DSSP file (Angstrom, degrees, kcal/mol; ACC not computed):
  #  RESIDUE AA STRUCTURE BP1 BP2  ACC     N-H-->O    O-->H-N    N-H-->O    O-->H-N    TCO  KAPPA ALPHA  PHI   PSI    X-CA   Y-CA   Z-CA
    1    1 A M              0   0    0      0, 0.0     2,-0.4     0, 0.0     0, 0.0   0.000 360.0 360.0 360.0 134.7  -41.6 -165.8   34.8
    2    2 A T        -     0   0    0      2,-0.0     2,-0.6     0, 0.0     0, 0.0  -0.822 360.0-149.0-107.4 145.5  -39.3 -168.0   32.8
    3    3 A N        -     0   0    0     -2,-0.4     2,-0.4     2,-0.0     0, 0.0  -0.938  20.9-177.4-113.0 110.2  -35.7 -168.7   33.6
    4    4 A R        -     0   0    0     -2,-0.6     2,-0.4     2,-0.0    -2,-0.0  -0.889  11.6-154.3-111.0 138.0  -33.6 -169.3   30.4
    5    5 A E        -     0   0    0     -2,-0.4     2,-0.4     0, 0.0    -2,-0.0  -0.859  12.8-135.2-107.7 146.4  -30.0 -170.2   30.4
    6    6 A T        -     0   0    0     -2,-0.4     2,-0.6     2,-0.0    -2,-0.0  -0.822  15.6-125.0-101.4 137.0  -27.6 -169.4   27.6
    7    7 A I        +     0   0    0     -2,-0.4     3,-0.1     1,-0.2     0, 0.0  -0.706  28.7 179.8 -78.3 122.3  -25.2 -171.9   26.1
    8    8 A T        +     0   0    0     -2,-0.6     2,-0.3     1,-0.3    -1,-0.2   0.689  60.3   1.5-100.2 -21.4  -21.8 -170.2   26.4
    9    9 A K        -     0   0    0      2,-0.0     2,-0.4    14,-0.0    -1,-0.3  -0.987  53.6-149.8-161.7 155.6  -19.6 -172.9   24.9
   10   10 A L  E     -A   17   0A   0      7,-2.3     7,-3.1    -2,-0.3     2,-0.5  -0.970  11.8-156.8-126.5 145.5  -19.6 -176.4   23.4
   11   11 A I  E     +A   16   0A   0     -2,-0.4     2,-0.4     5,-0.2     5,-0.2  -0.988  16.4 167.7-126.5 127.8  -16.9 -178.9   23.6
   12   12 A K  E >  S-A   15   0A   0      3,-2.3     3,-1.8    -2,-0.5    -2,-0.0  -0.979  72.9 -12.2-140.8 126.8  -16.4 -181.8   21.1
   13   13 A E  T 3  S-     0   0    0     -2,-0.4     3,-0.1     1,-0.3    -1,-0.1   0.895 128.5 -54.6  50.6  46.7  -13.3 -184.0   20.8
   14   14 A N  T 3  S+     0   0    0      1,-0.2     2,-0.4    -3,-0.0    -1,-0.3   0.596 112.4 121.8  64.6  14.7  -11.4 -181.6   23.1
   15   15 A N  E <   -A   12   0A   0     -3,-1.8    -3,-2.3     2,-0.0     2,-0.4  -0.905  54.6-141.9-106.1 136.1  -12.2 -178.6   20.9
   16   16 A R  E     -A   11   0A   0     -2,-0.4     2,-0.5    -5,-0.2    -5,-0.2  -0.812  10.9-166.8 -99.6 135.4  -14.0 -175.6   22.3
   17   17 A Y  E     +A   10   0A   0     -7,-3.1    -7,-2.3    -2,-0.4    -2,-0.0  -0.975  21.6 154.9-121.1 114.6  -16.6 -173.7   20.3
   18   18 A E        +     0   0    0     -2,-0.5    -1,-0.1    -9,-0.2    -7,-0.0   0.692  43.2  81.5-118.1 -26.2  -17.5 -170.4   21.9
   19   19 A T  S  > S-     0   0    0      1,-0.1     4,-2.7     4,-0.0     5,-0.3  -0.532  82.1-118.8 -82.9 153.3  -18.8 -168.0   19.3
   20   20 A P  H  > S+     0   0    0      0, 0.0     4,-2.4     0, 0.0     5,-0.2   0.871 115.6  52.4 -56.4 -36.7  -22.4 -168.2   18.2
   21   21 A E  H  > S+     0   0    0      2,-0.2     4,-2.4     1,-0.2     5,-0.2   0.925 110.6  46.3 -65.9 -44.7  -21.2 -169.0   14.6
   22   22 A E  H  > S+     0   0    0      2,-0.2     4,-2.4     1,-0.2    -1,-0.2   0.926 115.1  46.4 -63.5 -45.2  -19.0 -171.8   15.7
   23   23 A M  H  X S+     0   0    0     -4,-2.7     4,-2.6     1,-0.2     5,-0.2   0.897 111.9  51.7 -65.4 -39.6  -21.6 -173.3   18.0
   24   24 A S  H  X S+     0   0    0     -4,-2.4     4,-2.5    -5,-0.3    -1,-0.2   0.922 111.1  47.0 -62.2 -44.8  -24.2 -173.0   15.2
   25   25 A E  H  X S+     0   0    0     -4,-2.4     4,-2.5     2,-0.2    -2,-0.2   0.901 112.4  50.1 -64.6 -41.8  -22.0 -174.8   12.7
   26   26 A L  H  X S+     0   0    0     -4,-2.4     4,-2.2     2,-0.2    -2,-0.2   0.927 112.9  45.9 -62.7 -45.8  -21.2 -177.5   15.1
   27   27 A M  H  X S+     0   0    0     -4,-2.6     4,-2.7     2,-0.2     5,-0.2   0.906 111.7  52.6 -64.0 -41.3  -24.9 -178.1   15.9
   28   28 A N  H  X S+     0   0    0     -4,-2.5     4,-2.5     1,-0.2    -2,-0.2   0.928 110.8  46.4 -60.4 -46.5  -25.8 -178.0   12.3
   29   29 A E  H  X S+     0   0    0     -4,-2.5     4,-1.6     2,-0.2    -1,-0.2   0.888 112.0  52.2 -63.6 -39.1  -23.1 -180.7   11.4
   30   30 A S  H  X S+     0   0    0     -4,-2.2     4,-0.8    -5,-0.2    -2,-0.2   0.934 112.1  44.3 -63.5 -46.5  -24.3 -182.8   14.3
   31   31 A F  H >X S+     0   0    0     -4,-2.7     4,-3.2     1,-0.2     3,-0.7   0.891 110.3  55.2 -66.5 -39.1  -27.9 -182.7   13.3
   32   32 A K  H 3< S+     0   0    0     -4,-2.5    -1,-0.2     1,-0.2    -2,-0.2   0.836 104.4  54.8 -63.4 -31.2  -27.0 -183.4    9.6
   33   33 A S  H 3< S+     0   0    0     -4,-1.6    -1,-0.2    -5,-0.2    -2,-0.2   0.750 117.9  34.9 -73.8 -21.7  -25.1 -186.5   10.6
   34   34 A V  H << S+     0   0    0     -4,-0.8     2,-0.7    -3,-0.7    -2,-0.2   0.856 114.0  54.7 -97.3 -45.2  -28.2 -187.9   12.4
   35   35 A F     <  +     0   0    0     -4,-3.2     2,-0.3    -5,-0.1    -1,-0.2  -0.825  68.5 156.2 -98.9 114.3  -31.1 -186.7   10.3
   36   36 A N        -     0   0    0     -2,-0.7     2,-0.2    -3,-0.1    -3,-0.0  -0.862  49.3 -77.8-131.7 168.5  -30.9 -187.7    6.7
   37   37 A E        -     0   0    0     -2,-0.3     2,-0.3     1,-0.1    -1,-0.0  -0.442  45.8-133.9 -69.5 132.8  -33.3 -188.2    3.8
   38   38 A E        -     0   0    0     -2,-0.2     3,-0.1     1,-0.1    -1,-0.1  -0.631  16.4-131.8 -87.1 145.7  -35.1 -191.4    3.9
   39   39 A G        -     0   0    0     -2,-0.3    -1,-0.1     1,-0.2     2,-0.1  -0.151  44.1 -61.2 -82.3-176.3  -35.4 -193.6    0.9
   40   40 A D        -     0   0    0      1,-0.1     2,-0.5    -2,-0.0    -1,-0.2  -0.400  54.7-116.1 -67.3 143.4  -38.6 -195.2   -0.5
   41   41 A F        -     0   0    0     -3,-0.1     2,-0.6    -2,-0.1    -1,-0.1  -0.708  25.8-161.3 -83.1 125.9  -40.3 -197.7    1.8
   42   42 A I        -     0   0    0     -2,-0.5    -1,-0.0     0, 0.0    -2,-0.0  -0.943  18.4-131.2-109.6 117.2  -40.3 -201.2    0.3
   43   43 A E        -     0   0    0     -2,-0.6     3,-0.0     1,-0.1    -2,-0.0  -0.481  26.7-121.4 -69.2 129.4  -42.9 -203.4    2.0
   44   44 A P        -     0   0    0      0, 0.0     2,-0.8     0, 0.0    -1,-0.1  -0.290  25.4-103.1 -69.9 156.2  -41.4 -206.7    3.0
   45   45 A N        +     0   0    0      1,-0.1     3,-0.2     2,-0.0     4,-0.2  -0.718  43.1 174.9 -79.8 111.2  -42.8 -210.0    1.7
   46   46 A N     >  +     0   0    0     -2,-0.8     4,-2.9     1,-0.2     5,-0.2   0.053  37.1 118.6-108.6  24.2  -44.8 -211.3    4.7
   47   47 A Q  H  > S+     0   0    0      1,-0.2     4,-1.4     2,-0.2    -1,-0.2   0.925  80.1  44.8 -59.6 -46.3  -46.3 -214.4    3.1
   48   48 A A  H  > S+     0   0    0     -3,-0.2     4,-1.2     1,-0.2    -1,-0.2   0.899 115.2  48.9 -65.2 -39.4  -44.7 -216.8    5.5
   49   49 A T  H  > S+     0   0    0      1,-0.2     4,-1.6     2,-0.2     3,-0.2   0.898 105.1  57.9 -66.4 -41.0  -45.5 -214.6    8.5
   50   50 A Q  H  < S+     0   0    0     -4,-2.9     4,-0.4     1,-0.2    -1,-0.2   0.865 102.5  54.3 -60.9 -36.2  -49.1 -214.2    7.5
   51   51 A K  H >< S+     0   0    0     -4,-1.4     3,-0.8     1,-0.2    -1,-0.2   0.893 109.4  48.3 -63.6 -38.3  -49.6 -218.0    7.6
   52   52 A E  H >< S+     0   0    0     -4,-1.2     3,-0.6    -3,-0.2    -1,-0.2   0.782 106.6  57.4 -72.5 -26.3  -48.4 -218.1   11.1
   53   53 A L  G >< S+     0   0    0     -4,-1.6     3,-0.8     1,-0.2    -1,-0.2   0.425  81.8  86.3 -87.5   2.4  -50.6 -215.2   12.2
   54   54 A R  G <  S+     0   0    0     -3,-0.8    -1,-0.2    -4,-0.4    -2,-0.1   0.760  88.4  48.9 -74.0 -23.5  -53.9 -216.8   11.2
   55   55 A N  G <  S+     0   0    0     -3,-0.6     2,-0.4    -4,-0.2    -1,-0.2  -0.191  73.5 144.9-113.3  41.9  -54.4 -218.7   14.5
   56   56 A I    <   -     0   0    0     -3,-0.8     2,-0.5     2,-0.0    -3,-0.0  -0.642  35.0-153.6 -81.3 133.8  -53.8 -216.0   17.1
   57   57 A V        -     0   0    0     -2,-0.4     2,-0.5     2,-0.0    -2,-0.1  -0.942  11.1-167.4-108.1 125.1  -55.9 -216.3   20.3
   58   58 A V        -     0   0    0     -2,-0.5     2,-0.6    37,-0.1     3,-0.1  -0.946   7.7-157.7-116.7 130.3  -56.5 -213.0   22.1
   59   59 A H     >  -     0   0    0     -2,-0.5     4,-2.3     1,-0.1     3,-0.3  -0.934   9.2-150.8-109.3 119.2  -57.9 -212.8   25.6
   60   60 A K  H  > S+     0   0    0     -2,-0.6     4,-2.7     1,-0.2     5,-0.2   0.876  96.2  53.1 -56.1 -41.9  -59.5 -209.4   26.4
   61   61 A Q  H  > S+     0   0    0      1,-0.2     4,-2.1     2,-0.2    -1,-0.2   0.889 109.8  47.7 -63.9 -39.1  -58.7 -209.8   30.1
   62   62 A R  H  > S+     0   0    0     -3,-0.3     4,-2.2     2,-0.2    -1,-0.2   0.909 113.2  47.5 -69.5 -41.0  -55.0 -210.4   29.4
   63   63 A I  H  X S+     0   0    0     -4,-2.3     4,-2.7     2,-0.2     5,-0.2   0.926 112.0  50.6 -63.8 -44.3  -54.7 -207.5   27.0
   64   64 A S  H  X S+     0   0    0     -4,-2.7     4,-1.8    -5,-0.2    -2,-0.2   0.902 110.1  50.0 -60.4 -41.8  -56.5 -205.2   29.5
   65   65 A K  H  X S+     0   0    0     -4,-2.1     4,-0.8     2,-0.2    -1,-0.2   0.899 111.7  48.1 -64.7 -41.0  -54.2 -206.2   32.3
   66   66 A L  H >< S+     0   0    0     -4,-2.2     3,-0.8     1,-0.2    -2,-0.2   0.921 112.1  48.6 -64.7 -43.8  -51.1 -205.5   30.1
   67   67 A L  H >< S+     0   0    0     -4,-2.7     3,-1.4     1,-0.2    -1,-0.2   0.800 102.2  63.7 -68.1 -27.9  -52.5 -202.1   29.0
   68   68 A E  H 3< S+     0   0    0     -4,-1.8    -1,-0.2     1,-0.3    -2,-0.2   0.814 102.3  51.0 -63.2 -29.5  -53.2 -201.3   32.7
   69   69 A G  T << S+     0   0    0     -4,-0.8    -1,-0.3    -3,-0.8    -2,-0.2   0.363  79.5 127.4 -91.1   5.4  -49.4 -201.5   33.3
   70   70 A V    <   -     0   0    0     -3,-1.4     2,-0.8    13,-0.1    -3,-0.0  -0.424  64.8-123.3 -65.9 133.7  -48.4 -199.2   30.4
   71   71 A D    >   -     0   0    0      1,-0.2     3,-1.5    -2,-0.1    12,-0.2  -0.697  19.7-162.9 -80.0 109.2  -46.1 -196.3   31.6
   72   72 A V  T 3  S+     0   0    0     -2,-0.8    12,-0.4     1,-0.3    11,-0.2   0.598  83.2  67.4 -71.7 -10.5  -48.0 -193.2   30.6
   73   73 A R  T 3  S+     0   0    0     10,-0.1    -1,-0.3     9,-0.1     2,-0.1   0.594  82.6  94.3 -85.0 -10.5  -44.8 -191.1   31.0
   74   74 A K  S <  S-     0   0    0     -3,-1.5     9,-0.5     1,-0.1     3,-0.1  -0.419  84.4 -96.1 -81.9 158.9  -43.1 -192.8   28.1
   75   75 A A        -     0   0    0      1,-0.1    -1,-0.1    -2,-0.1    -2,-0.0  -0.211  47.7 -87.1 -69.1 160.5  -43.1 -191.4   24.5
   76   76 A M        -     0   0    0      1,-0.1     6,-0.2     4,-0.1    -1,-0.1  -0.286  43.0-122.9 -64.2 152.9  -45.5 -192.6   21.9
   77   77 A G    >   -     0   0    0      4,-1.0     3,-1.9    -3,-0.1    -1,-0.1  -0.150  42.3 -78.8 -83.7-172.8  -44.6 -195.6   19.8
   78   78 A P  T 3  S+     0   0    0      0, 0.0    -2,-0.1     0, 0.0    -1,-0.1   0.699 128.3  64.3 -64.8 -18.2  -44.4 -195.7   16.0
   79   79 A D  T 3  S-     0   0    0      2,-0.2     3,-0.1     1,-0.0    -3,-0.0   0.600 108.0-124.2 -80.4  -9.9  -48.2 -195.9   15.8
   80   80 A G    <   +     0   0    0     -3,-1.9     2,-0.5     1,-0.3    -4,-0.1   0.590  66.7 133.0  80.5  10.3  -48.4 -192.4   17.3
   81   81 A V        -     0   0    0      4,-0.0    -4,-1.0     3,-0.0    -1,-0.3  -0.838  53.1-130.1 -98.5 127.6  -50.7 -193.6   20.2
   82   82 A S     >  -     0   0    0     -2,-0.5     4,-2.1    -6,-0.2     5,-0.2  -0.355  15.0-121.2 -74.3 154.8  -49.8 -192.4   23.6
   83   83 A G  H  > S+     0   0    0     -9,-0.5     4,-2.6     1,-0.2     5,-0.2   0.849 114.0  58.1 -60.8 -35.1  -49.5 -194.7   26.5
   84   84 A W  H  > S+     0   0    0    -12,-0.4     4,-2.9     2,-0.2     5,-0.2   0.926 106.3  48.0 -61.7 -44.8  -52.1 -192.7   28.4
   85   85 A T  H  > S+     0   0    0      1,-0.2     4,-2.1     2,-0.2    -2,-0.2   0.924 111.9  49.5 -63.0 -44.7  -54.6 -193.3   25.5
   86   86 A L  H  < S+     0   0    0     -4,-2.1    -1,-0.2     1,-0.2    -2,-0.2   0.927 115.5  43.3 -59.8 -45.1  -53.9 -197.0   25.5
   87   87 A R  H >< S+     0   0    0     -4,-2.6     3,-1.0     1,-0.2     4,-0.2   0.932 116.2  45.5 -68.8 -45.4  -54.3 -197.3   29.2
   88   88 A E  H 3< S+     0   0    0     -4,-2.9     3,-0.3     1,-0.2    -1,-0.2   0.790 118.8  41.7 -70.8 -27.0  -57.4 -195.2   29.5
   89   89 A C  T >< S+     0   0    0     -4,-2.1     3,-1.8    -5,-0.2    -1,-0.2   0.222  78.5 113.3-103.5  14.5  -59.2 -196.8   26.5
   90   90 A R  G X  S+     0   0    0     -3,-1.0     3,-0.6     1,-0.3    -1,-0.2   0.795  79.1  47.2 -60.4 -30.2  -58.2 -200.4   27.3
   91   91 A D  G 3  S+     0   0    0     -3,-0.3     3,-0.3    -4,-0.2    -1,-0.3   0.466 103.1  64.6 -90.7  -0.4  -61.8 -201.5   28.0
   92   92 A Q  G <   +     0   0    0     -3,-1.8    -1,-0.2     1,-0.2    -2,-0.2   0.150  64.5 113.2-103.7  17.5  -63.2 -199.8   24.9
   93   93 A S  S <  S-     0   0    0     -3,-0.6    -1,-0.2     1,-0.1    -2,-0.1   0.669  76.8-130.3 -70.1 -16.7  -61.4 -202.0   22.4
   94   94 A G              0   0    0     -3,-0.3    -1,-0.1     1,-0.1    -2,-0.1   0.621 360.0 360.0  79.4  12.1  -64.5 -203.6   21.1
   95   95 A M              0   0    0    -35,-0.0   -35,-0.1   -36,-0.0    -1,-0.1   0.486 360.0 360.0 -79.6 360.0  -63.2 -207.2   21.5
């Protein structure tokens, strides 16, 4: 059995919106202000950074210890990999 609650009113800047049409319009405007069309991605020039990244030393034990502490309840990062996957597969990295 599901328990659903209905939104009966919205308040923004001391204005009340109570009809479904008013609330719909308010929500639509709110979402439009946040979600907009993204432009073309321009890859940054990383030449200076690449020179610095050539001498990275990685220790499997340290990485494993860091991944062990990942909070699996948090949302995925920009790579789309969940914290649970990172933590559970930490010893399978092939390093």
